[in-house]
N, C-alpha and C positions, 0 to 999 in steps of 0.2 A: 178337618181342615184339608182342602184339596192341595195336592202336590203338583208342581209344574212338570211338563213333559220332559223326558230325558233327551229328546232330539229336537232340533230347531231347524227352521227353514231359512236359507240364506236369501238375500235380496234378489239373486239371480234365479231363484226357483229350485235350487238344489237342496237336498236334505243334508244338513251338516251333522257331523258327529257330536256327541255331547261334549261340552267344554266345562271349564271351571266356572263359567258364568251361569250354568244351569243347575248348580247345587242348591237343594232346598234350604231355606233359612229355618233355624231352630225356633220353636215357639218359646215364649217366655216361660221360665220355670221348669223346662224339661230337663235341664242338665244337672240339677241338684236340688237339695231341699231349700236352699236360700234363694235360688234363682239369680245368683250373682252374675254368671256369664251367659250371654244370649247367643253365642256363635260356636258353641262346642260341637254342633252337628255339621258345620260347614267344613269341607275338606281343606286342609292346609296346603298352600302352594308357595313356591319360592318366587322371589322377585323376577328371576329370569323367565319362569313359566308364565307369570302374569304378563310380562312385557311381550313374550312371544305370542300369547293369545290375543293381546291387543293388536299386535302387528298383523296377524292373519286376518283378524276381523276387519281392520281398516283396508287392507289390500283387497280382500274379497268383496267388500261393500262398494268401494269406489273404482278400483281398477285404473284405467286410463282416463285422464281428465285434461281439459283445456282451461287454463287459468289466465286471466288478464290482470295485469298489475304493473307496478313501477319497480324497477330494479333498485335495490337499496343495499348499502353496506358491501359493495363490490370492490375488491382490492386486486383484481387480476387473478389469473390461474395460480394455484398452489404449486409448490415445487414438485409435487407428484403428478401434475398435469390436470388434476381435478379443479373445478371452480365451485366456490361456496359463496352464496349471497342470499338475499331475501326478496320476496315479492310482497308488496304492500299496496293498500289503497287507503281511503280516508278512514276506514273503520277497523281493519285487521292487518295481520302480517303473518307470513308463512315462510319457513326456511326452505331453501332450494339448493340442490346440488346437481352439477353436471359432471358426469364421469369423463375421463380423458378421451376415450374413443368417440363419444358423442360431441365433445367440445371441438375436436379437430375437424369434424364433418360439418359443423355449423357454418352456414353462409353469413349469418349475422351474429356477431359476438355480443354478449351483454356489456352494457356500459352503465355507469352510475346515473340514475335519474331517468333512464330510458323506459318508456312504456311499451311492454311487449305482451305477446300472447304465447304462453308456454304450454307445451304438450308433454305429458309424462305420467308417471305412476305415483300415486299417493302411498306413502309408507310411513313407518315410525323409526325412530332412532333410539333404541333402549338405553344407550349410554347417557342420554340427556332427558329421557322420558318426554320426548317431543316428537311431533309428527312433522313430516317434510315431504316435498315433492321432488322426485328424481326426473329431471327434465331430459327429454330426448330430442326435442326440436324447439327452436325459438324463432319467432318472427316479429317484426315491429307491429305495433297496434295501429295500422293505417299509414297512409302516405304522410300525414302530419308528423308522425314520429320520425320517419326517415328524414324529412326536411329539417326537423329540429336537430337530428344527429349530424346531418351534413353541415348545418350552420355552426354547431358547436365545434366540429372539427376544423371548419374554415377559420373560426376565430383563433383556435389554438395554433394552427399552422401559421396564420398571419402573425401571431405574437412571436413565434420563433423566427420570423423573417424569411420563411420559405417562399412567400409570394412577392418579395421585394423586387421592384423593377430593375434595380441595379444588378441582380443576379442573372438576368436574362441575357443571352448571347445572340448575336446576329447569325443568320444562316449563311453557309458558304454560297457564293454566286453560282458555281457550277460543280456540285459534288460528283466525285468519281464513283462512289458506292453509296447506296441508300439502303438503310435497314428498315424493315417493316415488321411490326409486331401486330398480328391480327390472326383471324381464323383462316386456315388454308382453303376452306370449302365455301366461304361466303362470296357475295358479289363485291365486297369491299376490295379484296386483293386484285380482282379482275379490273375494277374501275381504276385503281392506282396504276397497275401495269399498263393499261390501255392509254391513260392520260400521259404517263411518262414516255411511252413509245411515240405518241403523237407529237409531243412537244420537243423532247430531246432524249434520245435513247441513252439510258444509263444502266449500270449493273445494279440489280436489286437483290438483296438478301432477305429472305422471309424466315422469321422465327414463328412457327405455328403455335398458337395458344388457343385456349378456350376463352371466349369473350363474354360468357354468361354462365351462371350457375356456380355450384360449389367448386372451390379450388381455382376459379378463373383469376382471382386477384393474385394468388401466389404464383401462378404461371406467368402472368404479365410482369410481375416484379422480377421473377427470375430471368425472363427474356431481356428486360432492360439492363439488368446487371450483367447478363451474359454478353450482350453486345458491347457494354462498356469495358468488359474485361479483355476483349480482343486486343492483341498487340499490333502496332503498325509493322508492316512487312512480314507478318506471319503467313501461315499456310492459308488461313481464311482472312481476307482483307478486312480491315477495320472500317466501319461505315463513317462517312463524313457527316451524316445527318440521320436521325431516327424519326420514324412516323409510327405513332401508336393510334390505330384506327379501329373503328367499329361502326356499324350502321345504327340507325335510330332505334328507339325503344322507350319503354316506360322507365320510371325511376328505379324500379326494382331490377329491370334488365341491365341498367347502367350502373348498378350499385358497386360492382367490382372495381370500377375506376374511381370510387370514392374511398377505397380501402387505404388504411395508413401505410401498409407495406408498399403499395404502388406509388403513393406520394413520396415516401422516403427514397425509394429507388430512383424516381424521376429527379428528385432534388440532388441526389448524389451523382447522377450521371454526368460525365464530362463531355459527352457528345451532344451537340444542339438537338433538342427534341421538339417535335411538332405534335400537338394533340389534335386528333381528328375523330372525336367520339360523338356519335349521334348526328342529329341535324343541327341547323344553325340555331334553333331555339333551345337545344339541349345543352346544359352546362353541368360539368363535373369538377371535382377538386383538381383533377389532373390538368384541366384547362388553365387553372390559376398558376400551377407550379411549372408548367411547360414553358419553353422559351418562346413559342409562338402557338396560337390557337387557330386552327383552320375550321371554317364552318362545316365542311363535309370532307370525307376522305379524298374525293376528287380535287377539292380545293387545296388539300394538303400537297398533293402531287404537283399542282400548279405553282404553289409557293416554293417548292423545293427546286424545280428546274425551269429555266426560261424556254421560250419558243425558239427552236433552232432556225426556222425560216426568218423570224424577226431579227435574230442575231446576224444572219447572213446579210439581210438587207441593211441593217445598221452598219455592218462592217464595210459593205460596198460604199455606203454614204460617207463613212468616215475615211475610206481610202481616197474617194474623190476629193473630199475636203483637204486631206493631207497632201495630195498632189498639187492642188491649186495653191495651198499655203507654201509649199516648197518652191514653186515657180515664182511666187511673189517675193519670197525670201531671196532667191538668187538674183532677180532683177534689182531689188533694193541694194544688195551687196555690190553689184556691178556699178550702179549709179554712184554709190559712196566711194568706190575705188576711183572712178573718173574724177570726181570732185577733189579727192585727196591728191591725185596726180597733178591736177592743175595748180593746186596750192603749193606744192613742193618746189624749192629753188633748183637751178641747174647745177651740174657737177662742177663747172668752173667756179661758180660763185661759192660753192661749199669749200673748195680747195684754196681760195685766194688768201684768206687770213692765215691758215696754217703755213702756206708757202712763205708769207711775209715774216712770220715769227721764226721760221727756219733760217732765213737769210740774216736776220739780226743776230741770232745765236751764233752763226758761223763767223760773223765779224767780231764779236766780243770774245770768242774762244781763245786766241793766242795770248792776249793780255791777261785773261783769267788764269791761264796755265802758268804764266810767269809769276803772278802774285801767289799762286798756290805753292810753287816750288820754293820761293823765298820764305814763305811762312813755315814750311816744313823744315827748311834748313835751320832757321832760328830755333825751332823746337828741338832739333837734334843736338844743337850746341848746348842748350840748357840741360838737356838730359845727360850729355857727356860730362859736364861739370859736376852734376849731382852724382854720377856714377864714380867719378874720381874720388870724391869725398867718401864714398862707401866702399873703396877698394879694400882688399884683405890686409895689406900692409898698414894702411891708416887705422883700420879697426883693431889690428893687433897692438899697435903702439898705444892707442887709447886704453885698451884693456890692460896692458902692462903697467901703465901709470895708475890705473884704479887698483890693481893688485898690490903694488908697492904701498900705496896709502892705506889699504886695508890691513896689510901686514904690520905696519907701524902701530895702527890703532889696536890691533889684536894683542900685540905684546904689552902695551900699556894696560889694556883691559884685563889681561890675565894676571898681571902683577897686583893690580888693585883688588881683583876678586880673591886672589890667594890671601892677601893681608886681611881682608874682611872675614873670610872663613876661619882663619887662624884665631882671630879675636873672638868669634862666636863659639868656637870649640873650647877656648880657655874659659869662657864664662859658663858654658854648660858643664864643664868638668868640675868647676868650683861648686856649682849648685848641686851636682850629682853627689859629691862627697858629703855635703851637708845633709842631703836627703837620706843617704844611706845610714849615716850615724843616727839620725832621728828614727828611722825605721827599725834599726837594731834595738834601740832603747824601748820603743813601743812593743816590739816582739818579746823582749825579756819581761816587761810588765804583764803582758797577756799570758805568758806561760806561767808566771807566778800565780795569777788569779785563777787560771784553769786548774792548777794543781791544788789550790785551796778548795775549789768546788768539788773536785774529785774526792778529796779526803772527806769532805762533809757528806757527800752522797754515799761513800763506802760505809761511813759510820751509821747512816740511816737505813741502808739496804738490809743489813742483818736483821734488826728487829722487825722491819716490814715484812720480810719473807717469812719469818717465824709466825707473825700474826696472821698472814694470809693462809699459811698451812693449817693453823689452828682453826680458822673459820671454815675452810673446805672440809676438814675432818669432822667438825660439828655438823655441817650440812649433810654430809654423807651418812652420818649416824641418824639424823632426823629422817632422811629419805628411806633408809633401811627400816626404821621403826614404822613409818607410814606405809611402806610396802607390806610389812608383816600384818599391819592392821587392816588394810583394804583388800588384800589378796584373798582368793577363795580358799586357800589352804587354811587360813585362820578360821574361816567359817566352818570348814570340815572338822577342824579341831574342837569346835564347840558342840559337836554332836550331829551335824547335818551331813547329807550325802548329795553328790552330783550325779544326775541321771544322764547317760549317753545312749545314743542309738547304736545299731550294729556297725555303722560307719565311724563311730567314735565322736560324732557331733553332739554337743549338749542339747537337751530337750528343755524348752522353756514353758511348754503348756501340755496339758493332758490330751488336747485335741489331736496332736500328732502321733498318738500311740494307738496302734490297732491290736486286737486280741492276737496273742501268739507271737508278738514281736519280741525279738531278742534285744535285751537291754543290758547295760552295764552300770553298776552303782559304785561310785568312787567314794571311799571313806578316807579318813585322815591316815589310816594305817594300811590301806590297800584297796583293791578293786574286786567286786563280786559280780558274776554274770547271772542274770535273772531272766524270766520269761513273763510277759504281761498276760494276766488272766482275763482281762476285760478292757473295753474301751472307755472313753470318758463318760459315756451315758450310763454305765452300770457295770458291775463286776461280773466275771464269768466263773465257771467252775462250780464248786460246791457252795451252798449258801453259807454266809458267815454265821458263826456261832457267837454266843454271848461272851466266851472267853477270848476269842481271837478278834483282832481289829479287822474292819472291812477293807478288802483290797482296794476298793475305789478311794477310800480316804487316804490310805497309805500312798497310792499312786498319785493322787492329786497333790499331796504334800511334797512328795519327792520331785514331781515335775515342776511345780510352781516355785519351789525353793524360796519360801518366804524369808524375809529378813528376820533373824532370831532376836527375841527380846533379851534384854540384859540379864545375864545369869546372876543368881543370888550370890552375895558375897563380893568382896572387893576384887576388881579386875584391873590389872595394870595395863590400860589401853594406851596411855601416852598422849602427848599433845600433837595434833595433826599439823599445827602451824608453828 
């Protein structure tokens, strides 16, 4: 039977060292007479060695691969920063892992259901006995996949209300400061500056970013949030409007403006934002969330500032219209004043009626003064008569009369009240005497009854105390008899011994006695110190003879302290109850 070679050739043409897979298989019947085991000549390997050999074989055989499939079971990056998911097609599935460093560099992040082309190394994971691909780069499988991803994000952001027209704000008519987020080296910034200078020169703040490639989306998002974080009146002025601009390109070139970080930053921005990404036919998700979309970066500059010359012409036209309107307004007011002056009466006509009313009042004034003086004179007379009636002398005389009447009524009332109280006191005194006599009789009766009860109780107390003492004496005797019966002293008196250890604690089993231990045996008439010759498993020292008892038997009996059987002959144990 020919044996297999000890060395093998790898798929890459290298000669590999012998492995556990090259061991020869044993022929049937070579390992014993009965031929029961067929693998006794195969070397034994551990599970770890077998898993390691499989891992090296897979990695050496395949190396770097490009796999196309659909992302499945993706739940976002792990807390460690690594990402775990699967790639599948209609017939198979493979586990995939993206390490944290590779995940942070990826321009396109994996999403559930996304068809991608993954580049990485094929390896195994011994902990699950499974093979997997360690992905180093990831790209969508064609433009259709990118469009599907953009559409899915558009639906999700629309459901959140980020594209709601009510959220969009109007641009300021003439901003003082314009913020621009774009590349500092491209033609976009030059077009914007040139257009703003031609139309209406304004201050422009540029936040330089990359508008294409890895990390471009993060830089654009940081730029938007950075402009939004500027405070009014600070060292760096806060822009009144933002322009996010980039030139035209393919869908892959404009992919950074479809990133979720850029969309979230634009939605949270409190400064009106103009999206000027690509040409007029290019659309990104930033165009939907921005307050205004410009077809080109130059168009964004035109939307942000008006034409200064047109404003000057408009101001001149408005000034001429304002002057003509003021002239017309003055002429109209002058005509109205003339008409009003013609309609007003003369001064003499205005004073005629008041002059006539003054003359009539001067004629009626003397008679009115006389009537007023007579009326006041009568009023003073009536008040004088009323004051005379309320003089102090008259009021004192009336008070003296009331006091004399009250004094007479008080004397009569006091006499009547005294007679009534004397009659009530006499009646109460009579009732009180009768009640005291009755209470005294009742008290005498109660004292007699109490004395009789005390005599009866004294006669009963002597016999009851004697009977109680007799019962307590009998109970004490029974308890003493029960104590003598149940105590261990009585057991020792019947021929048993109590075994104690060196600390004086009782031993209840032979398992707690070690050879050479110092023990104490307590008998009914005293205590003896002994030394254990053997443990519970067997005796120690000299072998037992036929005449002497075995130490183990004696030790076990002393340790367990069995309950003794009743001794022969009558024993006066007594009644426990």
